[in-house]
N, C-alpha and C positions, 0 to 999 in steps of 0.2 A: 505493500501499500505507499501510498505519494500523499503528501501532506500538501495543501495550498492555500493563498492565502489570497478573496475578494474583498476586496474592496469597491464597496456599492454605492453610485452616486444615483436619486431617486429621481425623475422626471419630474414636473409638474402632475402628470396622469399617473405615475406611481406614487406618490409623493397623498394622492387624492383617494384611492386605494390602501393607503397603508392605516388613514384615518380613520376611513371604512371599518377595515376585516379589524387593527390594533398590532399592535407588536407581536404578542406570542402569537397566533395565529399565523403569522408570512414565517417568524422559528420555525412552526410544527412543520409546515408545506416547504421551508426548505431542507428541513430535516428527513422528510421523506420522499422529497426529491433525488439526497445523496443516496440513501437507502434504494432507491431503486434503481442506480445504479451501482452496489454494490459498497458503497463508502457509509460517512457517517458524517455529523456535526460536530467538532470539538471546543468550537467558541462563536458565540453570535453576539455581536455587541450593536446597537446604536449609538450612535457617536455626535456630535459636533461637529463643525468644520468642512471642510472640502468634500468628504465624502459622509455619509449617512451611515452606512452600514460597513462591520466588520465580519467576515464569517474565514473561520479555520477550518477546512474540511479534508478528513483522511479521506481518501480514492483510490480503487488501482490503478490510474495511472492515467496521463496525459488524455490519451483518446475519451474518457470519460469527464475529467473536469474542463476541455476544451468544449465539448457535446452542449455541457451546463453552461457555460459561459453564454457560448450561440444565442443559446435559447433564451436566458435573461435579457443580454442584450438587444436581441430580435421581437423582443416582447414591447419595446417602448416602453417598456415602464420603468429602466433602469440601465444604467453605464455601470459595465463591472470590469473591474481590472483583477486579472490572475497571474498571482507570483506563483512560485512556486519553491517550498520553501524546504531546504535541506538543513538533516540533524546533523548535530555534533561527530557522530559517527561517519555520518557522508563525509564529510570534509575531512576528518584524517584519513580517509582514504583518497579522498580526491588530493591531498597534500603527497602519497605516493605512488601518484600515476608520473612519471617522467614526460616532460614537456617541450619541446624544442619549438622553444621561441624566440626573437632576437627582438628588441627592442627596435622602434624606429629611430635609425639614426646610430645604434649601436654598430 
């Protein structure tokens, strides 16, 4: 399973739907959506600022995360930015991979 961060900004229409349904209802709906694709929601937080919602999802892979992100964006109710999250162990493994990279001008 892989972890993803969704940063969500509601559109005007999305905000109207949120006010109508409530925050808990949306959290439950997104939880069911993740479960229907073999995953689960680890964190679901509304926020002030540039983004209205932060969701941490545990999903089988990029295919499922992309499909969900595309469906949310295509709805017109929200804009979503998806970030792949890496664990400390994954970074430890990455530091052991030899990469032949030359910096510009070096």
